C-alpha positions in Angstrom: 19.1 25.5 7.3 15.5 26.9 7.4 15.3 26.8 3.6 16.5 23.2 3.5 13.9 22.1 6.0 11.2 24.1 4.1 12.2 22.4 0.9 12.2 18.9 2.4 8.7 19.5 3.9 7.3 20.8 0.6 5.4 18.1 -1.4 7.0 19.3 -4.7 9.1 16.8 -6.5 12.8 16.8 -5.8 14.1 14.0 -8.0 11.4 11.5 -8.9 8.7 12.5 -6.3 8.7 9.0 -4.8 9.1 10.2 -1.2 6.3 12.8 -1.6 4.0 10.3 -3.2 4.7 7.7 -0.5 4.1 10.4 2.2 0.7 11.5 0.7 -0.4 7.9 0.0 0.2 6.6 3.5 -0.4 9.9 5.4 3.2 10.2 6.5 5.2 13.4 7.0 7.0 14.4 3.8 10.0 15.7 5.7 10.6 12.4 7.6 9.9 10.2 4.6 12.6 12.2 2.7 15.0 12.0 5.7 14.6 8.2 5.8 15.3 8.0 2.1 18.4 10.2 2.6 19.6 8.0 5.4 19.1 4.7 3.5 20.8 6.2 0.4 23.8 7.2 2.5 24.2 3.8 4.1 23.2 1.5 1.2 23.4 3.7 -2.0 23.2 1.0 -4.7 20.3 -0.9 -3.2 18.3 2.2 -2.1 18.7 4.0 -5.4 17.6 0.9 -7.3 14.5 0.6 -5.1 13.9 4.4 -5.4 13.8 4.3 -9.2 11.7 1.2 -9.3 9.2 2.9 -7.1 9.4 5.9 -9.3 8.2 3.7 -12.2 5.4 2.4 -10.1 4.3 5.8 -8.7 1.9 6.4 -11.5 -0.1 3.4 -10.4 -0.4 4.8 -6.9 -2.3 7.9 -8.0 -6.0 7.9 -7.7 -7.9 8.6 -11.0 -9.5 12.0 -11.0 
């Protein structure tokens, strides 16, 4: 369980990196942002996955130019 929690807290990408990008953009906890995504995906899989992948397409626009 410790490895799962450590993996969820890590800012590395899991699938599309949307949760990690959202957490860093808004200053949220990466762990809890991913937990919310997991919960929404379990209860509303089709809608949440559609939103998740749309956000993945928009995530490039969130990043600040270096």
